[in-house]
C-alpha positions as CSV (number, residue, x, y, z in Angstrom):
1,M,7.4,-18.1,-5.2
2,A,8.9,-15.6,-7.7
3,V,7.7,-12.0,-7.4
4,G,6.2,-12.1,-11.0
5,K,4.1,-15.1,-10.3
6,V,3.0,-13.7,-6.9
7,L,1.8,-10.5,-8.6
8,T,0.1,-12.3,-11.5
9,S,-1.7,-14.5,-9.0
10,L,-2.7,-11.5,-6.9
11,L,-4.1,-9.8,-10.0
12,A,-6.2,-12.9,-10.8
13,S,-7.5,-13.2,-7.3
14,R,-8.6,-9.5,-7.3
15,R,-10.7,-9.7,-10.5
16,F,-13.7,-11.3,-8.7
17,A,-13.9,-8.3,-6.4
18,L,-13.3,-5.7,-9.1
19,F,-16.9,-4.4,-9.3
20,A,-17.2,-3.7,-5.6
21,A,-13.7,-2.1,-5.7
22,I,-14.8,0.1,-8.6
23,L,-17.8,1.3,-6.5
24,A,-15.4,2.0,-3.6
25,F,-13.0,3.8,-5.9
26,S,-15.8,6.1,-7.1
27,A,-16.4,7.1,-3.5
28,L,-12.7,7.6,-2.7
29,Y,-11.9,9.6,-5.9
30,P,-15.1,11.3,-7.2
31,G,-13.0,13.3,-9.6
32,G,-11.2,10.2,-10.9
33,M,-7.5,10.5,-11.8
34,S,-8.0,13.2,-14.4
35,P,-5.1,15.7,-14.8
36,A,-7.6,18.6,-15.1
37,R,-6.9,21.4,-12.5
38,A,-4.1,19.3,-11.1
39,Q,-1.1,20.9,-9.4
40,T,2.3,20.4,-10.9
41,P,4.4,17.9,-8.9
42,P,7.3,19.4,-7.0
43,A,10.8,19.4,-8.4
44,G,13.0,16.3,-7.7
45,G,14.6,16.0,-4.3
46,P,14.8,13.7,-1.2
47,G,11.1,14.4,-0.3
48,A,9.7,14.6,-3.8
49,P,7.1,11.9,-4.8
50,R,9.3,10.0,-7.1
51,A,12.2,9.9,-4.5
52,V,9.8,8.6,-1.8
53,V,8.8,5.7,-4.0
54,Q,12.4,5.0,-5.1
55,G,13.5,5.0,-1.4
56,F,10.8,2.4,-0.6
57,Y,11.8,0.3,-3.6
58,D,15.4,0.4,-2.5
59,V,14.5,-1.1,0.8
60,L,12.4,-3.8,-0.8
61,I,15.2,-4.8,-3.1
62,G,17.6,-5.0,-0.2
63,A,15.1,-7.1,1.8
64,M,14.7,-9.4,-1.2
65,K,18.4,-9.8,-1.7
66,D,18.8,-10.8,2.0
67,G,15.5,-12.6,2.1
68,R,16.6,-16.1,2.8
69,K,19.0,-15.0,5.5
70,L,16.5,-12.7,7.1
71,G,13.4,-14.9,7.0
72,F,9.9,-13.5,7.3
73,Q,10.4,-11.7,10.6
74,G,13.7,-10.2,9.5
75,R,12.2,-8.9,6.3
76,F,9.2,-7.6,8.2
77,D,11.5,-5.7,10.7
78,R,13.5,-4.2,7.8
79,I,10.5,-3.1,5.7
80,R,8.4,-1.7,8.5
81,P,10.4,1.5,9.1
82,A,10.5,2.2,5.3
83,F,6.8,1.6,5.1
84,E,6.1,4.0,7.9
85,K,8.3,6.6,6.3
86,A,6.9,6.4,2.8
87,F,3.2,5.7,3.5
88,N,0.5,7.7,5.2
89,A,-0.9,4.8,7.2
90,P,-3.2,6.9,9.5
91,L,-4.9,8.4,6.4
92,M,-5.1,5.1,4.6
93,T,-6.6,3.4,7.7
94,R,-9.2,6.2,8.1
95,V,-10.2,5.9,4.4
96,V,-10.6,2.1,4.7
97,V,-12.7,2.5,7.9
98,G,-14.9,5.3,6.6
99,A,-15.8,8.6,8.3
100,T,-18.8,7.3,10.3
101,A,-17.1,4.3,11.9
102,W,-13.9,6.2,12.4
103,S,-15.6,9.1,14.3
104,A,-17.4,6.5,16.5
105,A,-14.0,5.0,17.6
106,T,-12.0,6.2,20.6
107,P,-8.5,7.6,20.0
108,Q,-7.0,4.4,21.4
109,Q,-9.0,2.3,19.0
110,Q,-8.0,4.5,16.2
111,D,-4.3,4.1,17.1
112,Q,-4.7,0.4,17.4
113,A,-6.3,0.2,14.0
114,V,-3.5,2.2,12.4
115,D,-0.9,-0.1,14.0
116,A,-2.8,-3.2,12.8
117,F,-3.2,-1.9,9.3
118,T,0.5,-1.1,9.2
119,R,1.6,-4.6,10.4
120,Y,-0.8,-6.2,7.9
121,S,0.5,-4.1,5.0
122,V,4.1,-4.8,6.0
123,A,3.4,-8.5,6.4
124,N,2.1,-8.6,2.8
125,Y,5.3,-7.0,1.5
126,A,7.5,-9.3,3.6
127,T,5.8,-12.4,2.2
128,N,5.5,-11.3,-1.4
129,F,9.0,-9.9,-1.7
130,N,10.8,-12.7,0.0
131,D,13.7,-13.5,-2.4
132,F,15.7,-12.0,-5.2
133,G,16.1,-13.5,-8.6
134,G,17.2,-10.6,-10.7
135,E,13.9,-8.7,-10.6
136,K,13.8,-4.9,-11.3
137,L,11.7,-2.4,-9.5
138,E,11.6,0.5,-11.9
139,V,10.4,4.0,-11.2
140,Q,9.3,5.5,-14.5
141,G,7.9,8.9,-14.0
142,E,5.2,11.0,-12.2
143,R,2.2,13.1,-13.2
144,A,-0.2,15.3,-11.4
145,T,-3.9,14.5,-11.0
146,Q,-6.8,15.9,-9.2
147,A,-6.4,13.2,-6.5
148,G,-2.6,13.9,-6.0
149,T,0.7,13.0,-7.7
150,V,0.9,9.6,-9.3
151,V,4.3,7.9,-9.5
152,E,4.3,5.3,-12.3
153,T,6.4,2.2,-11.8
154,Q,6.8,-1.4,-13.0
155,I,8.1,-4.6,-11.5
156,V,10.0,-6.6,-14.1
157,P,10.4,-10.2,-13.1
158,T,12.8,-12.6,-14.8
159,D,10.1,-15.2,-15.3
160,D,7.0,-13.3,-16.3
161,K,5.8,-10.1,-18.0
162,P,6.2,-6.7,-16.2
163,V,3.5,-5.6,-13.8
164,A,2.6,-1.9,-13.7
165,I,2.1,-0.4,-10.2
166,N,1.2,3.2,-9.6
167,F,1.6,5.0,-6.3
168,L,-0.7,8.0,-5.4
169,L,1.0,10.5,-3.1
170,R,-0.3,13.5,-1.3
171,P,1.5,16.1,0.8
172,V,1.3,16.0,4.6
173,D,1.1,19.4,6.3
174,A,4.4,20.8,7.3
175,G,3.2,21.1,11.0
176,S,2.3,17.4,11.1
177,P,4.5,14.5,12.1
178,G,6.3,13.0,9.1
179,A,5.6,16.0,6.9
180,G,6.3,15.7,3.2
181,W,4.9,13.6,0.4
182,K,3.4,10.3,1.5
183,I,1.9,7.4,-0.4
184,T,-1.8,7.2,0.1
185,D,-2.8,4.4,-2.3
186,V,-1.3,1.8,-4.6
187,F,-2.8,0.8,-7.9
188,L,-2.0,-2.7,-9.1
189,D,-2.0,-3.0,-12.9
190,R,-2.4,0.8,-12.8
191,T,-6.2,0.4,-12.2
192,I,-6.9,-1.6,-9.1
193,S,-6.9,0.6,-6.0
194,E,-5.5,-1.1,-3.0
195,L,-7.5,1.1,-0.6
196,A,-10.8,0.5,-2.5
197,T,-10.1,-3.2,-2.4
198,R,-9.3,-3.2,1.3
199,R,-12.5,-1.1,1.9
200,S,-14.5,-3.7,0.0
201,D,-12.8,-6.6,1.8
202,F,-13.4,-5.4,5.3
203,A,-16.7,-3.6,4.8
204,R,-18.8,-6.2,6.6
205,T,-16.4,-6.5,9.5
206,I,-16.4,-2.7,10.0
207,Q,-20.2,-2.5,9.6
208,D,-20.8,-5.3,12.2
209,E,-18.0,-4.8,14.6
210,G,-16.6,-1.3,14.1
211,V,-12.9,-0.3,14.3
212,A,-12.2,-2.7,17.1
213,G,-13.5,-5.6,14.9
214,L,-11.3,-4.4,12.1
215,T,-8.2,-4.4,14.3
216,K,-8.9,-7.9,15.5
217,R,-9.4,-9.1,11.9
218,L,-6.3,-7.5,10.6
219,D,-4.3,-9.0,13.4
220,E,-5.7,-12.4,12.6
221,K,-4.8,-12.1,8.9
222,T,-1.3,-10.9,9.8
223,R,-0.7,-14.0,11.9
224,E,-2.0,-16.2,9.1
225,I,0.4,-14.6,6.6
226,A,3.3,-15.1,9.0
227,A,2.3,-18.8,9.7
228,A,2.0,-19.5,5.9
229,T,5.3,-18.0,4.9
230,K,7.9,-20.7,4.6
231,Q,11.0,-18.5,4.5
């Protein structure tokens, strides 16, 4: 399926959960995305927010162009290092889980959850960006907000209207592994927080089964994605 149709379908499928996602968004970003009191984004460079997103997009385009030759597993293997470089998967996993359940998990369970979240996220990219038909992944600009630096982009298919996608980036401490600016959330259509949606999607599993249950569920969904991907 073409990227444009995939994204349009994804937007439609997310509308039914929008109310729950809005509630989760309010908890994640109590100050909203207002520019008030925001810090100015850093100057351009290899580690600047805009460059981080552009680097990830470059890998996606490459995987799409080689998509048929690579197959699902090949695209997965190519995208995963780029995802781990660009995204703050440990922070994103903690946010989805929530402070209470996260603190109740052992360090091993936490590591397993981060790995499962990473594989599930990469699998979604590998199946949605599976072929190239002249699409453009355009990085348009960046702006500072109270929540972090937002990099504004759009995906321009050849068979559908452009889809706006924003990336929220925050700096990782210099003394931490993978220091620099990292993606901490993705906003489909500039409004639908991926983290808020994930938090809503898996809230019952986390409530009933904790972090271990989330890891199991993420692994199941990753296998389902791989099995359903035809190329």
